[in-house]
VOTI-502008 format. One record per residue: residue in three letters; chain; x, y, z of N, C-alpha, C in turn. Coordinates in Angstrom, 1 decimal. Layout:
residues N
rest/kette/nX/nY/nZ/caX/caY/caZ/cX/cY/cZ
ALA/A/X/Y/Z/X/Y/Z/X/Y/Z
...
//
This chain:
residues 58
rest/kette/nX/nY/nZ/caX/caY/caZ/cX/cY/cZ
MET/A/-124.1/-135.7/96.2/-125.5/-135.2/96.5/-125.5/-134.4/97.8
ASN/A/-124.7/-134.9/98.7/-124.7/-134.2/100.0/-124.2/-132.8/99.9
ARG/A/-123.2/-132.6/99.0/-122.8/-131.2/98.7/-123.9/-130.4/98.2
PHE/A/-124.7/-130.8/97.3/-125.9/-130.1/96.8/-126.7/-129.7/97.9
TYR/A/-127.1/-130.6/98.8/-128.0/-130.3/100.0/-127.4/-129.3/100.9
SER/A/-126.1/-129.4/101.1/-125.4/-128.3/101.9/-125.5/-126.9/101.3
ALA/A/-125.3/-126.9/100.0/-125.4/-125.6/99.3/-126.8/-125.0/99.4
VAL/A/-127.8/-125.9/99.2/-129.2/-125.5/99.4/-129.5/-125.0/100.7
ALA/A/-129.0/-125.7/101.7/-129.2/-125.3/103.1/-128.5/-124.0/103.4
ALA/A/-127.4/-123.7/102.8/-126.7/-122.4/103.1/-127.4/-121.3/102.4
LEU/A/-128.0/-121.6/101.2/-128.7/-120.5/100.5/-130.1/-120.2/101.3
LEU/A/-130.7/-121.2/101.8/-132.0/-121.0/102.6/-131.7/-120.2/103.9
CYS/A/-130.6/-120.5/104.5/-130.2/-119.8/105.7/-129.9/-118.3/105.4
ALA/A/-129.2/-118.1/104.3/-128.9/-116.7/103.9/-130.2/-116.0/103.5
ALA/A/-131.1/-116.6/102.9/-132.3/-115.9/102.5/-133.1/-115.6/103.7
PHE/A/-133.2/-116.6/104.7/-133.9/-116.3/105.9/-133.3/-115.2/106.8
ILE/A/-132.1/-115.1/106.8/-131.4/-114.1/107.6/-131.6/-112.7/107.0
LEU/A/-131.5/-112.7/105.7/-131.8/-111.4/105.0/-133.2/-110.9/105.1
SER/A/-134.1/-111.8/105.0/-135.5/-111.5/105.1/-136.0/-111.2/106.5
ALA/A/-135.3/-111.7/107.5/-135.7/-111.5/108.9/-134.5/-111.0/109.7
CYS/A/-133.9/-110.0/109.2/-132.6/-109.6/109.9/-133.0/-108.9/111.3
ALA/A/-134.0/-108.2/111.4/-134.3/-107.6/112.7/-134.7/-108.6/113.7
THR/A/-135.4/-109.7/113.3/-135.8/-110.8/114.2/-134.5/-111.5/114.7
VAL/A/-133.6/-111.8/113.8/-132.3/-112.5/114.2/-131.5/-111.7/115.1
ALA/A/-131.4/-110.4/114.8/-130.6/-109.4/115.6/-131.2/-109.2/116.9
GLY/A/-132.6/-109.1/116.9/-133.2/-108.9/118.2/-133.1/-110.2/119.1
GLY/A/-133.1/-111.3/118.6/-132.9/-112.5/119.3/-131.5/-112.7/119.8
MET/A/-130.5/-112.2/119.1/-129.1/-112.3/119.6/-128.9/-111.2/120.7
VAL/A/-129.4/-110.0/120.5/-129.3/-109.0/121.5/-130.0/-109.4/122.8
GLY/A/-131.2/-109.8/122.6/-132.0/-110.3/123.7/-131.4/-111.4/124.5
GLY/A/-130.7/-112.4/123.8/-130.1/-113.5/124.4/-128.9/-113.0/125.2
GLY/A/-128.2/-112.0/124.8/-127.0/-111.5/125.5/-127.5/-110.8/126.7
VAL/A/-128.5/-109.9/126.6/-129.0/-109.2/127.8/-129.6/-110.1/128.8
GLY/A/-130.4/-111.2/128.2/-131.0/-112.1/129.1/-129.9/-113.0/129.9
ARG/A/-128.8/-113.2/129.2/-127.8/-114.0/130.0/-127.2/-113.2/131.1
MET/A/-127.1/-111.9/130.9/-126.5/-111.1/132.0/-127.6/-110.9/133.1
ALA/A/-128.9/-110.9/132.8/-129.9/-110.9/133.7/-130.2/-112.2/134.4
GLY/A/-129.8/-113.3/133.8/-130.0/-114.6/134.4/-131.1/-115.4/133.8
ASP/A/-131.7/-114.9/132.7/-132.8/-115.7/132.1/-132.6/-115.5/130.6
GLU/A/-131.8/-116.3/130.0/-131.3/-116.2/128.5/-132.5/-116.4/127.6
GLN/A/-133.3/-117.5/127.9/-134.4/-117.8/127.1/-135.5/-116.8/126.9
ALA/A/-135.8/-116.2/128.1/-136.9/-115.1/128.1/-136.3/-113.9/127.3
GLY/A/-135.1/-113.5/127.5/-134.5/-112.4/126.8/-134.5/-112.6/125.3
ARG/A/-134.1/-113.9/124.9/-134.2/-114.2/123.4/-135.6/-114.1/122.9
MET/A/-136.5/-114.6/123.6/-137.9/-114.5/123.1/-138.4/-113.1/123.0
ILE/A/-138.2/-112.3/124.0/-138.6/-110.9/123.9/-137.9/-110.2/122.8
GLY/A/-136.6/-110.3/122.6/-135.8/-109.7/121.6/-136.3/-110.1/120.2
ALA/A/-136.6/-111.4/120.0/-136.9/-111.8/118.7/-138.4/-111.4/118.4
GLY/A/-139.3/-111.3/119.4/-140.6/-110.8/119.2/-140.6/-109.3/118.8
ILE/A/-139.8/-108.5/119.4/-139.7/-107.1/119.0/-139.1/-107.0/117.6
GLY/A/-138.1/-107.8/117.3/-137.6/-107.7/115.9/-138.6/-108.2/114.9
MET/A/-139.4/-109.2/115.3/-140.4/-109.6/114.3/-141.4/-108.5/114.0
MET/A/-141.8/-107.8/115.0/-142.7/-106.6/114.8/-142.1/-105.6/113.9
ILE/A/-140.7/-105.4/114.0/-140.1/-104.5/113.1/-140.1/-105.0/111.7
ASP/A/-139.8/-106.3/111.6/-139.7/-106.9/110.2/-141.1/-106.8/109.5
ILE/A/-142.2/-107.1/110.3/-143.5/-107.0/109.7/-143.9/-105.6/109.3
SER/A/-143.5/-104.6/110.1/-143.9/-103.3/109.8/-143.1/-102.7/108.6
ASP/A/-142.0/-103.2/108.4/-141.1/-102.7/107.2/-141.6/-103.1/105.9
//
């Protein structure tokens, strides 16, 4: 049964990433830029927010 739940979780993650790819990419890029600037959390939030606007407008 645990194997079934693992497969379901993997499918849900894949569906989330495909439907919100700009949000995920924006969060990763923002986290990297924020780490270099010294505030990783703020960079991640800004990047994900911009990516979310792109996903909504598409």
